N, C-alpha and C positions, 0 to 999 in steps of 0.2 A: 144473516150474519150479525153478530153483535158488534158493539162499539169497540170492544177490546180486540176482537179479531181484525177489524178494519185497521185499527191503530197498529197492530202487529204487522199486517200486510204492508202498510205504508212505511213503517220503520225498516222492514226488510228491503223494500224497494229502494229506499233512500240509502241504506247501507250498501247494497250491491251497486247502485249508481256511483256512490263514492269510491268503491273499490275499482270500478271501471275507469273513472276519471283519474284515480291515482295511478293505475296501470298505464294509461295513455301518457300521463305526465312523466312518469319514470322512464318509460320507453323513449320518449322524445328527448329528455335530458341526457339519457345514456348515449343515444345516437349522436347527439351534438358533442358530447364530451369525447367520444371515440373519434369523431371527425377532427376535433381540435387537437387531440393528442397525436393523431397521425400527421396532421399538418405541421405541428410543432416538431415532431420527430424528423419529418422530411426536411424542414428548414435547418435543423441541426446538422444534418448529413452533409450539407454543403461546406461547413466550416472545417471539416477534416478531423473532428473529434469523434473517434470511434471507441466505444467501450466494449 
């Protein structure tokens, strides 16, 4: 394998690792936001304000 091929392999691995981390981050933040939104909505229901 040449140097260029190894550099391409490493850049691809770094790119896919970055995509994996971004996916985990976005999934986590989405789940937290859904939980917060549901908690907020349930708290609003006690006031008697129905839309």
